[in-house]
N, C-alpha and C positions, 0 to 999 in steps of 0.2 A: 461344715462349710467346705466346699470344694477348693483344693489348692489352686493358686494362681498359675496360669500357664504362660511361660515366657518363651514365646516362639520368635525365631529370627528367620529372615529370608533364606539363610543358608540351610536351615532345617527343612524348609519346604523344597528347596532345590535338591537336597539329599534324598528325600522321600521320592521325588519324581525321578531322579536319576537311577536309583536302585530298582524302582518299579520298571522303568523302561529298559534297563540293561540286564536285569535278571540276576544280578550278583554284585558283591562288593568290589571285586577286582576291576571289572569294566566300568562301574560307576565311579570308582576312585580315579580312573584314567580320565573319564569325561570331566570330572570336577577339578582335575589337576591337583589332587592331594594324595597322600599315601593311603593304602588300604587300612593300615593300623589307625591312622587319624580318623578315617571315615567310620570305622567300627566303633571307635571311642566316642565319636559324636553321636552315633545312633544309641549307644548304651546310655549316655548321659540323658538323652531325650526320653528314652524309655523310663529311666529312673525318675525323671521329673513328672512324667505322665502317670506312671504307676502300672502301665500295661505294656505288653510286647507289641511292637509294630509290625514284625515280620514273623512268618512261620519258617524258622531257620532250617528245619529238617527237610524242607521241600527243595527240589532242584528243578528249575531255577527258584530263587527266593521269591516267595509270594507275600503279599501284604495280609496282615490280620485284619479283622473288622475295624479295629482302631486305626490301623495304617491306611485302610481304604478311605476312612473319613478324613484323615489328614491329607491324603492324595487329592481328594476332591477340593479341599481348600487350596492346595498348591495349584491345581489346574485353574482355579478361579482367580487367584491373586497374582501368580507369577507372570501371566501374559500382560496384565495391566502394569506391573512393575517394569517389565522389560520394554513395554511401549514408552513409558516415561523415561527410561534410561536412554532409549533411542532418540527421544525428543531432546533430552539434555545434551546428548552427543552432537545432535544436529545443530543445536543452538551454539554449542562451543565451537564447532567448526564453521559456523556461518551458513549451514545448508538449510536450516529452518528458522522460523521466527515470525514476526508480525510486521506488516507494513500497512498501517492505517493512515490514509492521506486525507488532508483537508485542503480545499481549494478556495483561495480568496479571489480567484480570477474566474468569473462566470463562464467566459468563452473557452477556458482551458480544456474543457471536456473534448473539444474538437480534435486536439492533438494528443491528449493524454490516453484515450482509450486504445489507440494502436500501440502506444508504449506499454501499457499494462498487459496487452495481449501477448506481446513478445516476452515480457517479464514472466508471465504465468507459465509459458512453455519452458522457460529456463529454470524457474524456481517453483515447481509445483507444490512444494511443502511449505511455502511461505503464505501465511494468511493475509490476503489483500482485501482492503475495504476502502471506500471513498466516502467522504462526508463533505457537503458544501460548507466551506469555512466561513461563509458570510452569515450563517445562522447561529454562530457562537464565537467566542473568543478563541481563535485557533492557536495563536502563539502561546498564551498561558496554558492551554491544553497540552501543547507540545512540551512545555517545561514540566508539566505534571505527569508526563508519560501516558496521557490518555490517547494521544495520537503520535505518529512517528515521523511525519513529513508534512510540511505546509508549503504549498505553491503560492507565491506572493510576488508582487512587484514593488513592495514597500519594505525594504530591509530595515531592521532595527538593531541596536546594540543591546543584546540580552545575555545575561550570564548563562553559560553552558550551551548556547545555541550558535550554530554556524549557518550562515547564508551562502549557499553554494550557487554561483552564477550559472544559469542554464543557457540562455540565448537572448539576443536583442530582437525586438520586433518593432513594427511600425503601426501605430494607430492610423487607420485609413478612412477617409470620408467616402461614404457610399450613398448614391442617389440614383433615381431613375434616369435613363438616357434622355428622357424628354424634359427633365427638370431644368429650370433656368440656370442653375449653378453648374450644369454639366459642361457648359462652354468654358468654364474657368480652368486655368492650368493648375491652380492650387486653391485651397480654401483657408480664409482667415477667420478669426473669432467673430468679427462683425457680421459675417455672412450668415451666421446662425440666428441672428436677432429676429428675423421674421419667419423662422422655420419651426416645424414640429420635429423635435428630436426624439427618435425612437431608441430606447436604451433597454438594457437588461434591468430587472428589478433590484438594483443595487444602490446603496447610498452613493450620492454623487461624488463624495470625496474619494471613492474607490474607482471611479470611471475616469479613464485617461482624458476624455474630451473635456471634462470639467477641471480636473486637477492640473492638467498641462496646458490648457488653452483658454477655456471660457472664464473660469474663476479668476485667474491672474489678470485677464483683460476686463473683468467686470461686465461681461456680456451674459444676458439671460435669453434662452430661446423663447419663442412665442408660446410654445407648449412642449410638454414632455410626455411621452407615451411609453410606459414600461411594458415590456413583453418578455416572457420567460424563455421562449424557444427561438433559436437562431433562424430556423426555417420560416417562422412567422415574421420575424423582422425582415427577412429578405422578400417575403411576399408583400408586405406592406410597402416597402421601399419601391418595389417594381411597379406597384399600382399607384405610385405618387401620393401615398398617404403621409409621407414624411421622409426625413433623411436620417442617416445613422453614422456612427463611427465605430468600426470594428477592427480587431487585430488583423494584420495582413494574412495570417494563416487561415482565418475564417473567410475572407473575401476572395481567396485564391479560387474557390469553387465557382465564383461568378465573374471573375476578372475578365474572362473572354466571352461573357454572355452579352449579347447586343441589347438586352433590356436594362443593363446597369452601366454606370460609370464609377470609377474609383479615382480619387484624387488625394494627393498628399495634403496634410495639414501644415499650413505656412509654406513659404517659398522653399525653405530648406528641409521641410519634413520634420516629423517628430520621431524620436527613437526612445524606446523604453526597454528595460531589461527585466527579465523574469528570473526569479530565484527559487531555490528549494531550501527551506529552513529545516535543519535536522539537528538533533542533539549531537554535541561534539563527540560524545562517547559512542555514537552509532555511525558516524560518518565513514569510518574505515571498514565497517562490516561488509563482507563480500557481496551480499545481495543488495545492500544499500548503495554501495559503489556502482553496482551494475545498473540499478534503476536510474541513477543519476546520469550515467553514460547514455542510456537509452533516451532519457529526457532531452539531452543535448543533441542527440543524433537525429531524432525524428523530424524536427523542423528543417534540418539540412536536407533531408530526403524530399520534403515538400518543396523546398526551393529548387532542387534539381529537377523535380517534375515540372515546375513552372517554366524553368529555363528551356526544357526540351519540348514544351507544348507548342 
């Protein structure tokens, strides 16, 4: 029965260093140990294996057949080990990591993509992914570390979870310029009673028009039409197939288009706040802090563009 071989990473590094340096002295300098300690390490390894690893009479030192076999192993294993060490060092310093985002706000893609493009350029080694949070329970997944950030307008008190405020936004009524409600200064809940309301395919409890306006007033639209894409919602509204309520960062693209009108909901308007839910242990990580800053900054850029238009 062959004896068990107890190899350590230091043995593989030793074989590689001596092979590349051609002698014990230079290899010891590279490994930052004494030549005597390196020689002793090689002798112990040879005793364990039962064969010589080097042809010592050669100058420079060359590997024996057994040494060549061990070198091939070192060249396979050590690059993988060193890559893992770099990954761990990056995680420790906050340079690498994972940022998997769930979105509970269907329209959030409109402003999030520019944010993530900036983030990708600044943190190329962070693994970024987006999952629609409406398709699963996003906050429990955050607590289980299945995802790392949830964009939501509905903060909850959850152990170990921090809801970082991002920005306030206004849900805005959108209609065709030829629609009868276009003449109004603002829109009340009762105005929806005879209308086809075009919404994203989201549970009404997560739609601002219902949670903040229609449900409290006990008003039901004449019909509800669910549409996946914002561009299709805008097309249907422009052709007078219905009205919609969208966040102000979405309607900014058509605010100055003669085919549409936008109006506030209620005389005083409605204001909502968007949050980023993250685990408390991750909130201070450098790349997490950076993406939160970008999420807060991007809507301000959009507002400045509107103001200068």
